[in-house]
N, C-alpha and C positions, 0 to 999 in steps of 0.2 A: 452694787456695795454704796452705804450710805457717807456721808461724812464723817459722822462720828467712828464707826470702825476703820477709815481710810487710818484718820487722825490715829488710832491706837496700831496699828499696822503699816504705817509711812517706811518703813526703814526697807522695807518685805517689797510695797510699793515704786518706793522709789529708784531700787531696781530693775524694774521693767524698763525692756524698751522703747512702750508703746503704751502711752495716758491717755483715756478720755474721760476730761471730765465737762459734765451738762447739768443742766439747771439753770433756774433765774433769779439765787441770792447771787452777788457778784462776790459778796463780799468772805465766804463761804471755801467762792472759786479763787480769788488769791491768797489768800490763806493756804488753801493744799500749795498753790502754785510755789508759794515762797516758803513754805515747809521741803515741797523738793527738793528748788533748787538752794535749801539751805545744807541738805546733805550734800548735794553731786559738785558744791564748788561754792569755795573759797571766796572772801567777799572780794578777791582783788581778780579772779576771773570772772567773778559777775558780769564784769566791764564788759568782757570782750565775747565771750562763751553761753555767756545768755541771752536767744538769740528771739525778737520776734514778732512777726507776721499775720497780716491780718486778710485773710483769705478772703473778703470781698474785696479787696484792690492788686490781691498777689496768686497767680497760680501757686499750687501744692509742689509742679517741679520747682519751683526756688527754694522753695522751705526745703522738697529732700535734695537738693544739691547741699543747700550748709551742712543738713543732718548729717551728710555722707562726707563732706568733709572735715579732715582731722584735725582737730584744735592748730593753730603754730605753733604755740609754748607746752602742746603735752596735754595728759590732764582729761577730764570730761565735757562734755557738752550737752547745752540744756536750749531745747529749738522748743518756741508753744506758738501754736498757731492758733490764734485769738477767730473770733467768728466762722468756724465750720458748719456752717449752714447746711454746705455739701452732704453734709451726712443723716440729715434728717427731711421728713418731707414739707416743708414750711418756702414755701415761694419767695424768691428774692431777690432785686432788684441786681443785678451784677452782671459787667461787662467784663466778667474772668471766668475764664473755661476752666474746672481741673481736668487734668489726667487723670481718671482714677485709675487708669491699666499700670501707669506709671507710681502710684501708690501701692497698691496691688502686689505686685512687683517688688519693689521696698519689702513690706511686711513680710516675704516669704525668705528674708534674710538682710536682715537689720545689723546695722554696725552695734560696736558693744562700748562705745566710748559714747553716744549722746542719746538720750532721753527727749524723743520726739512727746510732746503735750498738747491734744485738742482741745481746745474750748470752746463747748455749744452751748450756745447761751439759750437755752429752749428747752422744754421742760420733758422731751422726750426723743428718739431716735428712731429711725426710718428702720427697724432690725429686717426688713425684705432686702434692703441691699446687702449684694453681696461683699460690699467694703466693711459694710459693718456687723457682717456677719464674721471676715475675716481679721477685723478687730478685732471681737469678741474672743476669737481664739489664743489671738497673739499678748494682747494689753490689758488691764486693769480698764474697769468702767465703777464710775466712778460719781453719784448725783446728790446734786449741791441745789436743793430747791427749798425755798423761801417757806415758814413755816407761820403757824396758827399759835395762839395764844395759847393754847390750852395743852397744846407741845412743846412749852417750857420746861415743865421739871428736870428731863435727863440732860435740858442745857444748863441749867443749873448745875444738877451735881456734877458735869463736864468741869464747867466752869471752876467750881469750887474747889478738885481736887488739882485740876492744873495749879491756877495758885495758892495751892496749900493753904485755903482758909476754909475756916466756917460760919457760919452766923443763922441766927431762929428762922424757922416759919415768919416770922412779923415780918421780918426783912425779906424773906422770900417774896413774899405777898406786896408789898411795898417798890421796890425792883418789881416784877412785871405789871403796878400799877403804874410806873414811873417811864417807863423805859419802852413796854408794849411787846408785839415783838419782832424788834427790832435786837437782831443777835450781836453788831457791833457795840450797837449801847451798852447791851446788858455786859458783854466779856471787860468793856473800858470801867464800870459803875466796881466793879467786880476788883479788879483789875487797881480801882482804884482805894479798897479798902484793903487789899494783899499791901500795895506802898505804904500805908499807915500801919497796920495792923502788923507788917510781915507774916508770921505764919498764925495757925493757931487760929482760937474763938475772938471773934468780935461781936463789942458790948454791942443791943441795941441801940443806945444814946451815939455813940461811936459815928454806929454806922448810918442815921437818921440824920446826923451832921453833918457826911461826907456826899450823900446820895444825891445828884442833881435833880432838881423839880424842872418837872418838863408840865408845857402849857398840856398835854393829855391829864396829867393828872391835877394838876389845876381844874382841868372842864369838871371833873369829879364835885370839888368846891364850888363850882358853882350850880351844879346839880341837888350837891346836898342845901346851897341857898335858898335854891327856889323849893323847894321840899321845906325847911324850917321857915318859909317866907319872912326870909331876912333879907331886905331887899339892899341894904347899907354895906354887908358882907358880896354878897353879890357884886354892885359897883365897884366895890375896894377889890376882888379874884380880877377881874373884868380891867380897871385900872393897870392894877400888877402886870397884865400879859400885857398889855400894850405896850408898860415900859421894858418887855423882852422883845419887844417889837414885834410880836404876834399879829398877823393881818385879822383884820373882821372875819371875812370869811371863812378864814380857814376854821378861826373860835367857835364858829356856825356850824362848821361840819363837825367838829367835836363835839357841841354840848348838845345838835342831833343824834351824832353817831348815840353817844348815852342816854340819852331820851328811848331812841328805838331798841336799845338791850335790853333795856327797867318795859318796858311794853311785850317786846317778845316771850323775857322772862315770866310775866307778870301773866300773857297768856299760857305760855306753854303748864308754869304749874298749875294751872285753873283746870289744865286738862288732862291734871293726872301726871303727869311728868317728876323722874326723879333730878336731883341736881346736874347728876352725871348723865342723864338722857340729855341733857341742853346743854350741855356743854359738850355731848356730838350732834346735837341741829344745828345750835348757832355757831359754834366753830370759834369758842372763846374760852380764856384762861378758868377755872376750878371759881378760882378768887375772885373774877368779876362777875361771874354766877350770883355767887356768896353774897356781894355785895348788889347787885341789883335787884336781889330779889328782897333783902332788907327794906332798900328804898322802896320798891313797889308796895309795900306795903302802904304805906303812903298815899299813893294814887287812886285814882280809878283811872280805868281804863279812857274814860271820855276824854276826861284832864289830859292823859300822854298823849291821847292822839288830839286836842287840841295843838298842844304845845309843838308836836311836831308839824302839824301845821302854821303852827306860828316862824314854827324855827325856816322852813319852806319860806312863808312869804316875803319875812323881813332876808331875805337871800337874792328873793327875784327882787325885790325893791334897788338893796344893796348894789345888784348890778344892773341895773336898766336907769341906774344913776338919780333916781329919784328922788334920796332923801339923802344926808351924811351919813357914809357908814356910820362915825362914834354914835349920832344920836338917835341912827334905828338901833342899835346896837343894847341903847340904855334904854331907848320904849322897847324895846323886846321884852328885858331881864324885868320892866314893869309891868306890862300883860302878861308874863308867865306867876309873878310874882302878885301882882294886886288885881288883877281879876279873879 
């Protein structure tokens, strides 16, 4: 089961005695644990009846002892076992030995007053293990994997429904441009819009004024300045970013990434790929492909390759300490535009 399905069925899931949450998207994992805990415990109970164990530091037997101990004041208990790598095939350095027979014994007859949550920060479980097979028979398995930009559309719909707000496709594209594939930032921006608007449709003008501008989006402005051969705009954008405490190395990575995407899109278009095929090939949001296609028309392959090479040279120069990073970045902009 994926995260969105789990959220839609969260009341049913919270009734399960054992839940396994796995994947590399920590934000989603924490959101799920929060939702389950909110259903099982009131605010006062959370202080004493929400207990977390680190499975790299404590054995599973300690967690099971807590699970089987009835809450002092009655009610329910939630026990979270973080870093449960013993459910995967990953080799980790740990001095802790887990008594999996003890866990399997518990799974045969789990208590009804505790919810046991295993958190596995890994992309997959080892389904060959007997304990994993047993867990699958008893509990819920929820995958919380990180997403790529091309998969953002269902999340945009989900957050709009959650906050009961709507906005145009133009604002959806702007959000993708500003926050990329960060679900945490995406939700925060949509929450901000809902706090301003309440429910219903927010206008483009209000949304644009409220949405935070990011370094990633400003790197598009840098690319546009290069396309327009506008050195003044490029330098002004760079100075705006430095005022936001953005480091030159990070800006180089963003700028290089944008140019590389344009290069990839141009190459695939020449091979006859459609926009949809390009999205699948390079794993970015359709809006990014659309914008890159427009920008690609202004460059030759040789110019794009030269730009990528200049970014790499500047990165090396800065990291080797051969030139002040601010001067090096300004010289890069000059070369990209003037040469």
